[in-house]
Every structure is written in C-alpha cells, then in structure tokens.
C-alpha positions in Angstrom: 50.3 89.8 46.6 50.6 85.7 46.3 46.8 85.6 45.5 46.8 88.1 42.8 49.8 86.8 41.3 48.1 83.2 41.0 45.0 84.9 39.8 46.7 86.7 37.2 48.4 83.8 36.2 44.8 82.1 35.6 43.7 85.0 33.7 46.7 85.0 31.4 46.3 81.4 30.5 42.4 81.9 29.8 43.4 85.1 27.7 45.8 83.0 25.7 43.3 80.3 25.1 40.1 82.7 24.5 40.8 86.3 23.3 37.6 87.6 25.0 38.7 86.8 28.3 41.3 89.6 28.1 39.0 91.8 29.8 39.7 89.7 33.0 43.4 89.9 32.3 43.9 93.6 31.7 42.5 94.7 35.1 44.4 92.5 37.0 47.5 93.5 35.3 46.8 97.2 36.1 46.3 95.8 40.0 49.6 93.8 39.8 51.3 97.0 38.5 50.2 99.0 41.2 51.6 96.5 43.6 55.1 96.0 41.9 55.7 99.7 42.1 55.3 99.7 45.9 58.4 101.1 47.9 59.2 97.9 49.4 59.0 95.9 46.4 61.2 98.3 45.0 63.8 98.4 47.6 64.0 94.6 47.4 64.3 94.2 43.8 67.5 96.7 44.0 68.8 94.8 46.5 68.5 91.6 44.8 70.0 93.2 41.6 73.0 94.4 43.8 73.3 90.9 45.2 73.9 89.1 42.1 77.2 91.3 41.3 78.0 91.2 45.2 78.2 87.5 45.2 79.9 87.4 41.8 82.6 89.9 43.5 83.0 87.7 46.6 83.6 84.5 44.7 86.3 86.5 42.5 87.8 87.5 46.1 87.9 83.9 47.7 89.3 82.5 44.3 92.5 84.7 44.9 95.2 82.5 46.3 98.4 84.1 47.5 100.5 85.4 50.4 102.3 88.7 51.1 106.0 88.3 50.9 108.8 91.0 52.0 112.0 88.8 52.2 114.3 91.6 53.2 112.0 92.7 56.2 111.8 89.0 57.2 115.8 89.1 57.2 115.6 92.1 59.1 113.2 90.9 61.7 114.8 87.5 62.1 118.1 89.2 62.6 116.6 91.6 65.5 114.9 88.5 67.2 118.2 86.4 67.4 120.8 89.1 67.7 119.5 91.9 70.0 118.7 91.8 73.9 115.0 92.0 74.3 115.0 95.7 76.0 117.0 97.0 72.8 115.4 100.2 71.6 114.8 100.6 68.1 114.0 103.8 65.9 113.6 104.4 62.0 110.6 104.7 59.5 107.3 104.6 61.0 106.0 102.0 59.0 109.0 99.7 59.8 109.1 100.1 63.4 105.3 99.0 63.6 106.6 95.6 62.1 109.6 95.4 64.3 107.2 96.2 67.4 104.7 93.6 66.1 107.1 90.7 65.2 110.1 91.1 67.7 108.6 92.9 70.9 111.4 95.0 70.8 110.8 98.7 72.4 110.3 101.4 69.8 110.4 105.3 70.1 108.3 106.1 67.1 105.4 104.4 65.4 102.5 105.2 62.8 100.1 106.7 65.5 100.9 110.2 64.5 98.0 112.0 66.3 100.1 112.4 69.5 102.3 115.7 69.6 105.0 114.0 71.7 105.2 111.2 69.2 105.4 113.5 66.3 108.5 115.3 68.3 110.2 112.0 68.6 109.5 111.1 65.3 111.2 114.5 63.9 114.4 113.8 66.2 114.5 110.2 64.6 114.0 111.5 61.0 116.8 113.8 61.4 118.9 110.7 60.3 117.5 111.8 56.7 118.5 115.7 57.1 121.9 117.2 56.3 122.8 117.7 60.1 126.1 116.6 61.3 126.3 113.0 62.6 127.2 114.2 66.2 123.8 116.4 66.1 122.0 113.4 65.0 123.6 111.0 67.3 122.6 113.3 70.2 119.1 113.4 69.1 119.1 109.4 69.5 121.0 109.2 72.4 118.2 111.9 73.9 115.5 109.2 72.9 117.6 106.2 74.5 118.2 104.6 70.8 120.2 101.7 70.8 119.5 100.7 67.1 118.6 102.7 63.9 117.0 101.1 61.1 118.2 102.9 58.0 116.5 102.7 54.7 118.2 103.9 51.8 115.0 104.6 49.7 113.9 107.2 52.3 117.0 109.1 51.5 116.9 108.9 47.7 113.1 108.4 47.0 111.9 111.5 45.0 108.3 111.3 43.7 108.9 114.9 42.3 111.3 117.8 42.9 111.3 119.1 46.5 109.6 115.9 47.8 112.5 113.9 48.9 113.2 113.6 52.8 116.4 115.6 52.6 114.6 118.5 50.5 111.8 118.4 53.1 114.5 118.9 55.8 115.9 121.8 53.8 112.9 123.8 54.9 113.2 123.0 58.3 116.9 123.4 58.6 118.0 125.9 56.2 121.6 126.6 57.8 122.7 123.1 56.2 121.1 123.5 52.7 123.4 122.4 50.2 125.4 119.6 52.4 125.5 116.1 51.8 122.5 114.3 53.5 123.8 112.1 56.4 121.9 109.1 55.3 124.0 109.2 52.3 126.9 109.1 54.3 125.7 106.2 56.6 124.6 104.3 53.5 128.4 104.4 52.5 130.0 104.2 55.9 128.6 104.4 59.4 131.8 105.0 61.3 132.9 106.5 63.4 129.7 107.6 65.0 128.0 104.6 64.4 128.5 100.8 63.8 126.8 98.7 61.1 125.5 95.6 62.5 123.3 94.3 59.6 122.5 95.2 56.1 120.7 93.5 53.3 119.3 95.2 49.9 116.8 97.2 51.7 117.9 97.9 55.3 120.8 98.6 57.3 120.7 98.7 61.2 123.2 100.5 62.9 124.1 100.7 66.4 124.2 103.8 68.6 127.4 104.0 70.6 126.9 105.2 73.9 130.5 106.6 73.9 130.7 110.3 73.0 132.8 110.8 69.4 134.8 113.8 68.5 134.3 115.1 64.9 137.7 114.5 63.2 
C-alpha cells in the first residue's frame, strides 16, 4: 500500500510536468482505487471520521465545571447523622432511603432495588403513608416493620403529572374503601400529632418519629 502510494505520487508529478505521461498515472489510479475500497480501509476511515467528533465531545464534557447540590437533602442527612442513634431504622421514598443508607449508614426498610418480592411488600406498607388510610393503620404498618423515623416528602403527596397519577390517586385503586378521604400525608404535612412526632423539617423533607406507645384515635 505504501509502495503504491509513493509510486502514484511520482506518476502524478510526471503527469503534471509531461501530459503524455498520464498513461502511467491512470492505471495506478485504478490500482489505488481498488486498494482504498478494501473492507479494512473502509472500516478504518469510518472509525477515523467518528473519532474526530468523539474527541470533540470528550473535550466538551471535560470543559464542564460544576457540582451537584441539594441543600435540603444535605440538611436532612446532617441532622440524621448528628441527632439519631446509629441503629435507628428509617423509611420513606426509595430514592431518599438510598441516600440515607449511603451517607449516614442508618438501617432502612426499603430501597430502590425493587426486584425482590419481599422488598415490594415492605415498600407498599411504607407508602401507605401517602394513602387515605387512617393514621392508626399506617402507624401499625410502620411499627410492624420496626420503623423509628419516617421521612415525609410533601411532593410525593401532591405531585401529579396528569390526572390519576398522584400517589393518593394510585392508592385509590388499591384501597377503594377510603376513596374521597383526605390523604394521610396531607394531615401529616400540617400536624403529625397525636400518632407521630415531628422532629425535623425543612422546605422539602419532614422527619416524623414513630412512637412505640399505642395511640387511641380520638
């Protein structure tokens, strides 16, 4: 390949200088065309072209300077780390529980590895906080799981991407006997007593403590 390339270059120079010597250039151009159209060269050419854009993309990504920041969650994790015993058991939304476990090491009862049937059942009990069930029922669910603290997120209670897709709306399909009642999470966002005790809150998160003493609904 290298030899033919050099020879083609020489014949091209001769053809420029002496028109008649194009008779040597033309056959060599045909030879080079057949060599260039080989599978190996075509693959190399395509990869080389792709590499140009790939390098540009990598340089653009490397040029990005920034950091992820979630101050409300950082406040939550700092509070948990400083104000709860290491063996305190937490429950709440699965993504938040993953952060709690990773950053504080506290035991959790549900997490995003949702493939396990037992975990799905535990998560269903935890998410009853966002249903229209009574506080007594939900507290019983949490006590069954051994939960000490529940991390309540109001957005999980009120967020609705479209009609019928909020958490209380989804629970209406599962728990039809309580349809029409105010969701428990709405009550908890206002006041967690008498069944729970609010121990921390900021703009996004509210930590409620599950009292181990039985409560009687007034």
